[in-house]
A tleap script that builds the chain and sets N, CA, C and O, in Angstrom:
source leaprc.protein.ff14SB
mol = sequence {
  NMET ARG LYS CYS ASP PHE ASP MET ASP TRP
  LEU ASN GLY VAL GLU LYS GLY THR LEU PHE
  ARG ASN LEU GLN PHE SER GLN ASP ALA LEU
  GLN LYS LEU LEU ASP SER GLN GLN HIE MET
  THR LYS LYS VAL GLU ASP LEU LYS HIE GLN
  LEU ILE SER THR GLU THR ILE LEU GLU SER
  ILE THR GLN GLN LYS ALA GLN VAL LEU GLU
  THR LYS ALA CALA
}
set mol.1.N position { -43.843 93.062 -219.420 }
set mol.1.CA position { -42.745 93.929 -219.788 }
set mol.1.C position { -43.184 94.912 -220.863 }
set mol.1.O position { -42.623 96.002 -220.976 }
set mol.2.N position { -44.162 94.541 -221.637 }
set mol.2.CA position { -44.623 95.438 -222.693 }
set mol.2.C position { -45.304 96.679 -222.137 }
set mol.2.O position { -45.401 97.690 -222.833 }
set mol.3.N position { -45.781 96.621 -220.886 }
set mol.3.CA position { -46.442 97.767 -220.273 }
set mol.3.C position { -45.435 98.770 -219.711 }
set mol.3.O position { -45.801 99.901 -219.394 }
set mol.4.N position { -44.171 98.363 -219.584 }
set mol.4.CA position { -43.132 99.261 -219.064 }
set mol.4.C position { -42.528 100.062 -220.215 }
set mol.4.O position { -42.942 99.933 -221.366 }
set mol.5.N position { -41.555 100.877 -219.885 }
set mol.5.CA position { -40.927 101.757 -220.870 }
set mol.5.C position { -39.827 101.066 -221.675 }
set mol.5.O position { -38.753 101.636 -221.867 }
set mol.6.N position { -40.081 99.853 -222.143 }
set mol.6.CA position { -39.071 99.154 -222.915 }
set mol.6.C position { -39.197 99.507 -224.390 }
set mol.6.O position { -40.290 99.784 -224.886 }
set mol.7.N position { -38.061 99.495 -225.082 }
set mol.7.CA position { -38.028 99.693 -226.518 }
set mol.7.C position { -38.645 98.455 -227.172 }
set mol.7.O position { -38.138 97.348 -226.997 }
set mol.8.N position { -39.723 98.632 -227.917 }
set mol.8.CA position { -40.458 97.489 -228.473 }
set mol.8.C position { -39.637 96.703 -229.488 }
set mol.8.O position { -39.752 95.479 -229.559 }
set mol.9.N position { -38.807 97.392 -230.279 }
set mol.9.CA position { -37.960 96.658 -231.231 }
set mol.9.C position { -37.000 95.749 -230.482 }
set mol.9.O position { -36.783 94.599 -230.866 }
set mol.10.N position { -36.429 96.283 -229.403 }
set mol.10.CA position { -35.518 95.493 -228.592 }
set mol.10.C position { -36.257 94.318 -227.953 }
set mol.10.O position { -35.776 93.185 -227.981 }
set mol.11.N position { -37.430 94.596 -227.377 }
set mol.11.CA position { -38.194 93.545 -226.707 }
set mol.11.C position { -38.586 92.449 -227.685 }
set mol.11.O position { -38.513 91.267 -227.350 }
set mol.12.N position { -39.002 92.828 -228.893 }
set mol.12.CA position { -39.339 91.836 -229.911 }
set mol.12.C position { -38.120 90.965 -230.230 }
set mol.12.O position { -38.245 89.753 -230.406 }
set mol.13.N position { -36.943 91.591 -230.303 }
set mol.13.CA position { -35.717 90.839 -230.572 }
set mol.13.C position { -35.403 89.854 -229.460 }
set mol.13.O position { -34.997 88.721 -229.718 }
set mol.14.N position { -35.593 90.290 -228.226 }
set mol.14.CA position { -35.348 89.408 -227.087 }
set mol.14.C position { -36.337 88.248 -227.106 }
set mol.14.O position { -35.976 87.097 -226.861 }
set mol.15.N position { -37.585 88.575 -227.402 }
set mol.15.CA position { -38.616 87.538 -227.468 }
set mol.15.C position { -38.263 86.490 -228.530 }
set mol.15.O position { -38.367 85.289 -228.282 }
set mol.16.N position { -37.850 86.949 -229.703 }
set mol.16.CA position { -37.463 86.014 -230.767 }
set mol.16.C position { -36.246 85.198 -230.354 }
set mol.16.O position { -36.161 84.003 -230.639 }
set mol.17.N position { -35.289 85.864 -229.670 }
set mol.17.CA position { -34.099 85.153 -229.212 }
set mol.17.C position { -34.436 84.071 -228.211 }
set mol.17.O position { -33.790 83.023 -228.176 }
set mol.18.N position { -35.443 84.321 -227.399 }
set mol.18.CA position { -35.870 83.334 -226.410 }
set mol.18.C position { -36.582 82.171 -227.096 }
set mol.18.O position { -36.391 81.011 -226.731 }
set mol.19.N position { -37.395 82.491 -228.084 }
set mol.19.CA position { -38.134 81.448 -228.794 }
set mol.19.C position { -37.221 80.617 -229.692 }
set mol.19.O position { -37.455 79.425 -229.898 }
set mol.20.N position { -36.188 81.251 -230.221 }
set mol.20.CA position { -35.266 80.570 -231.131 }
set mol.20.C position { -33.875 80.593 -230.519 }
set mol.20.O position { -33.029 81.407 -230.889 }
set mol.21.N position { -33.655 79.690 -229.582 }
set mol.21.CA position { -32.425 79.701 -228.794 }
set mol.21.C position { -31.158 79.499 -229.630 }
set mol.21.O position { -30.064 79.830 -229.173 }
set mol.22.N position { -31.288 78.968 -230.830 }
set mol.22.CA position { -30.093 78.748 -231.638 }
set mol.22.C position { -29.534 80.052 -232.204 }
set mol.22.O position { -28.413 80.077 -232.711 }
set mol.23.N position { -30.306 81.130 -232.119 }
set mol.23.CA position { -29.806 82.441 -232.545 }
set mol.23.C position { -28.992 83.040 -231.408 }
set mol.23.O position { -29.340 82.875 -230.239 }
set mol.24.N position { -27.928 83.724 -231.740 }
set mol.24.CA position { -27.104 84.339 -230.710 }
set mol.24.C position { -27.363 85.840 -230.652 }
set mol.24.O position { -27.662 86.479 -231.661 }
set mol.25.N position { -27.240 86.385 -229.444 }
set mol.25.CA position { -27.396 87.830 -229.267 }
set mol.25.C position { -26.217 88.553 -229.894 }
set mol.25.O position { -25.073 88.107 -229.803 }
set mol.26.N position { -26.509 89.652 -230.515 }
set mol.26.CA position { -25.428 90.494 -231.001 }
set mol.26.C position { -24.921 91.330 -229.834 }
set mol.26.O position { -25.594 91.450 -228.810 }
set mol.27.N position { -23.759 91.894 -229.986 }
set mol.27.CA position { -23.191 92.747 -228.945 }
set mol.27.C position { -24.108 93.943 -228.701 }
set mol.27.O position { -24.257 94.388 -227.563 }
set mol.28.N position { -24.719 94.462 -229.758 }
set mol.28.CA position { -25.634 95.604 -229.638 }
set mol.28.C position { -26.868 95.226 -228.817 }
set mol.28.O position { -27.313 96.000 -227.969 }
set mol.29.N position { -27.416 94.044 -229.069 }
set mol.29.CA position { -28.596 93.598 -228.320 }
set mol.29.C position { -28.252 93.402 -226.847 }
set mol.29.O position { -29.045 93.740 -225.968 }
set mol.30.N position { -27.078 92.861 -226.584 }
set mol.30.CA position { -26.642 92.666 -225.206 }
set mol.30.C position { -26.466 94.013 -224.511 }
set mol.30.O position { -26.853 94.171 -223.354 }
set mol.31.N position { -25.886 94.979 -225.210 }
set mol.31.CA position { -25.697 96.300 -224.620 }
set mol.31.C position { -27.042 96.957 -224.325 }
set mol.31.O position { -27.202 97.611 -223.294 }
set mol.32.N position { -28.004 96.787 -225.221 }
set mol.32.CA position { -29.340 97.336 -224.987 }
set mol.32.C position { -29.978 96.689 -223.755 }
set mol.32.O position { -30.634 97.366 -222.963 }
set mol.33.N position { -29.785 95.400 -223.601 }
set mol.33.CA position { -30.301 94.699 -222.428 }
set mol.33.C position { -29.676 95.251 -221.151 }
set mol.33.O position { -30.377 95.517 -220.175 }
set mol.34.N position { -28.366 95.420 -221.161 }
set mol.34.CA position { -27.671 95.959 -219.999 }
set mol.34.C position { -28.103 97.398 -219.700 }
set mol.34.O position { -28.269 97.770 -218.538 }
set mol.35.N position { -28.285 98.203 -220.749 }
set mol.35.CA position { -28.750 99.581 -220.568 }
set mol.35.C position { -30.152 99.612 -219.974 }
set mol.35.O position { -30.444 100.428 -219.099 }
set mol.36.N position { -31.015 98.726 -220.449 }
set mol.36.CA position { -32.383 98.654 -219.925 }
set mol.36.C position { -32.373 98.234 -218.462 }
set mol.36.O position { -33.127 98.772 -217.651 }
set mol.37.N position { -31.523 97.279 -218.127 }
set mol.37.CA position { -31.417 96.839 -216.742 }
set mol.37.C position { -30.953 97.992 -215.861 }
set mol.37.O position { -31.495 98.202 -214.776 }
set mol.38.N position { -29.965 98.730 -216.318 }
set mol.38.CA position { -29.450 99.868 -215.547 }
set mol.38.C position { -30.533 100.937 -215.385 }
set mol.38.O position { -30.679 101.522 -214.311 }
set mol.39.N position { -31.282 101.185 -216.445 }
set mol.39.CA position { -32.368 102.177 -216.411 }
set mol.39.C position { -33.442 101.764 -215.402 }
set mol.39.O position { -33.909 102.588 -214.616 }
set mol.40.N position { -33.826 100.505 -215.426 }
set mol.40.CA position { -34.856 100.021 -214.510 }
set mol.40.C position { -34.342 100.016 -213.069 }
set mol.40.O position { -35.096 100.315 -212.144 }
set mol.41.N position { -33.078 99.683 -212.875 }
set mol.41.CA position { -32.490 99.711 -211.537 }
set mol.41.C position { -32.516 101.127 -210.978 }
set mol.41.O position { -32.804 101.323 -209.797 }
set mol.42.N position { -32.218 102.114 -211.816 }
set mol.42.CA position { -32.257 103.510 -211.368 }
set mol.42.C position { -33.680 103.909 -211.005 }
set mol.42.O position { -33.894 104.593 -210.005 }
set mol.43.N position { -34.654 103.490 -211.806 }
set mol.43.CA position { -36.054 103.796 -211.492 }
set mol.43.C position { -36.455 103.210 -210.147 }
set mol.43.O position { -37.119 103.868 -209.346 }
set mol.44.N position { -36.044 101.956 -209.901 }
set mol.44.CA position { -36.371 101.299 -208.633 }
set mol.44.C position { -35.718 102.046 -207.470 }
set mol.44.O position { -36.351 102.256 -206.436 }
set mol.45.N position { -34.468 102.442 -207.633 }
set mol.45.CA position { -33.781 103.180 -206.577 }
set mol.45.C position { -34.458 104.524 -206.318 }
set mol.45.O position { -34.600 104.937 -205.167 }
set mol.46.N position { -34.875 105.203 -207.381 }
set mol.46.CA position { -35.596 106.472 -207.220 }
set mol.46.C position { -36.911 106.260 -206.471 }
set mol.46.O position { -37.266 107.050 -205.596 }
set mol.47.N position { -37.628 105.199 -206.814 }
set mol.47.CA position { -38.894 104.900 -206.134 }
set mol.47.C position { -38.665 104.558 -204.664 }
set mol.47.O position { -39.451 104.957 -203.805 }
set mol.48.N position { -37.596 103.824 -204.371 }
set mol.48.CA position { -37.269 103.511 -202.979 }
set mol.48.C position { -37.013 104.793 -202.196 }
set mol.48.O position { -37.485 104.945 -201.069 }
set mol.49.N position { -36.265 105.712 -202.797 }
set mol.49.CA position { -35.962 106.989 -202.140 }
set mol.49.C position { -37.248 107.780 -201.892 }
set mol.49.O position { -37.434 108.351 -200.817 }
set mol.50.N position { -38.130 107.810 -202.886 }
set mol.50.CA position { -39.409 108.510 -202.728 }
set mol.50.C position { -40.239 107.871 -201.617 }
set mol.50.O position { -40.882 108.579 -200.841 }
set mol.51.N position { -40.232 106.556 -201.534 }
set mol.51.CA position { -40.987 105.851 -200.501 }
set mol.51.C position { -40.450 106.192 -199.113 }
set mol.51.O position { -41.221 106.453 -198.189 }
set mol.52.N position { -39.137 106.187 -198.973 }
set mol.52.CA position { -38.530 106.529 -197.678 }
set mol.52.C position { -38.882 107.959 -197.294 }
set mol.52.O position { -39.211 108.223 -196.137 }
set mol.53.N position { -38.818 108.884 -198.245 }
set mol.53.CA position { -39.163 110.279 -197.968 }
set mol.53.C position { -40.628 110.405 -197.558 }
set mol.53.O position { -40.959 111.131 -196.621 }
set mol.54.N position { -41.493 109.698 -198.261 }
set mol.54.CA position { -42.922 109.740 -197.951 }
set mol.54.C position { -43.201 109.141 -196.582 }
set mol.54.O position { -44.014 109.673 -195.826 }
set mol.55.N position { -42.535 108.044 -196.258 }
set mol.55.CA position { -42.708 107.431 -194.932 }
set mol.55.C position { -42.258 108.389 -193.834 }
set mol.55.O position { -42.904 108.472 -192.789 }
set mol.56.N position { -41.170 109.107 -194.050 }
set mol.56.CA position { -40.667 110.069 -193.072 }
set mol.56.C position { -41.673 111.195 -192.867 }
set mol.56.O position { -41.937 111.602 -191.736 }
set mol.57.N position { -42.228 111.691 -193.955 }
set mol.57.CA position { -43.237 112.754 -193.866 }
set mol.57.C position { -44.476 112.245 -193.138 }
set mol.57.O position { -45.017 112.942 -192.280 }
set mol.58.N position { -44.926 111.053 -193.467 }
set mol.58.CA position { -46.107 110.476 -192.821 }
set mol.58.C position { -45.869 110.288 -191.319 }
set mol.58.O position { -46.760 110.547 -190.511 }
set mol.59.N position { -44.683 109.843 -190.952 }
set mol.59.CA position { -44.353 109.673 -189.539 }
set mol.59.C position { -44.385 111.024 -188.814 }
set mol.59.O position { -44.870 111.112 -187.686 }
set mol.60.N position { -43.879 112.051 -189.447 }
set mol.60.CA position { -43.889 113.390 -188.856 }
set mol.60.C position { -45.325 113.893 -188.674 }
set mol.60.O position { -45.656 114.468 -187.637 }
set mol.61.N position { -46.161 113.678 -189.670 }
set mol.61.CA position { -47.570 114.097 -189.585 }
set mol.61.C position { -48.270 113.342 -188.461 }
set mol.61.O position { -49.048 113.930 -187.710 }
set mol.62.N position { -48.002 112.057 -188.343 }
set mol.62.CA position { -48.607 111.246 -187.291 }
set mol.62.C position { -48.193 111.748 -185.907 }
set mol.62.O position { -49.015 111.814 -184.993 }
set mol.63.N position { -46.921 112.100 -185.759 }
set mol.63.CA position { -46.441 112.631 -184.481 }
set mol.63.C position { -47.095 113.982 -184.166 }
set mol.63.O position { -47.484 114.235 -183.025 }
set mol.64.N position { -47.214 114.843 -185.175 }
set mol.64.CA position { -47.854 116.144 -184.975 }
set mol.64.C position { -49.317 115.966 -184.592 }
set mol.64.O position { -49.829 116.681 -183.731 }
set mol.65.N position { -49.981 115.025 -185.225 }
set mol.65.CA position { -51.387 114.748 -184.914 }
set mol.65.C position { -51.525 114.298 -183.462 }
set mol.65.O position { -52.427 114.744 -182.753 }
set mol.66.N position { -50.630 113.417 -183.023 }
set mol.66.CA position { -50.663 112.938 -181.640 }
set mol.66.C position { -50.449 114.087 -180.663 }
set mol.66.O position { -51.102 114.143 -179.621 }
set mol.67.N position { -49.543 114.998 -180.988 }
set mol.67.CA position { -49.292 116.153 -180.126 }
set mol.67.C position { -50.514 117.064 -180.049 }
set mol.67.O position { -50.858 117.557 -178.974 }
set mol.68.N position { -51.161 117.284 -181.178 }
set mol.68.CA position { -52.362 118.120 -181.206 }
set mol.68.C position { -53.463 117.472 -180.364 }
set mol.68.O position { -54.129 118.160 -179.590 }
set mol.69.N position { -53.661 116.171 -180.502 }
set mol.69.CA position { -54.677 115.478 -179.718 }
set mol.69.C position { -54.364 115.522 -178.229 }
set mol.69.O position { -55.272 115.678 -177.412 }
set mol.70.N position { -53.091 115.385 -177.866 }
set mol.70.CA position { -52.695 115.484 -176.456 }
set mol.70.C position { -52.981 116.888 -175.920 }
set mol.70.O position { -53.458 117.046 -174.797 }
set mol.71.N position { -52.689 117.892 -176.725 }
set mol.71.CA position { -52.910 119.277 -176.324 }
set mol.71.C position { -54.395 119.540 -176.129 }
set mol.71.O position { -54.788 120.185 -175.157 }
set mol.72.N position { -55.209 119.056 -177.027 }
set mol.72.CA position { -56.666 119.227 -176.921 }
set mol.72.C position { -57.219 118.501 -175.713 }
set mol.72.O position { -58.136 118.997 -175.058 }
set mol.73.N position { -56.679 117.336 -175.410 }
set mol.73.CA position { -57.143 116.549 -174.274 }
set mol.73.C position { -56.793 117.194 -172.932 }
set mol.73.O position { -57.490 117.006 -171.935 }
set mol.74.N position { -55.697 117.958 -172.931 }
set mol.74.CA position { -55.240 118.582 -171.686 }
set mol.74.C position { -56.001 119.808 -171.383 }
set mol.74.O position { -55.745 120.459 -170.370 }
savepdb mol mol.pdb
quit
């Protein structure tokens, strides 16, 4: 998680909260967690959309290549 775009102060707080379970999350820490989750979910959705677009383009190129090869063969 440290390699992603997480706020290090927030991540350190979460890490301490996990190590010391008797501490409770503040409302602010919980909101930061929810905001981070929403941010990462949006990134994943954007990447999915990019993947679908790229797959569509690749499929079109493959079809064009097949047509060119058929034309050359004829």
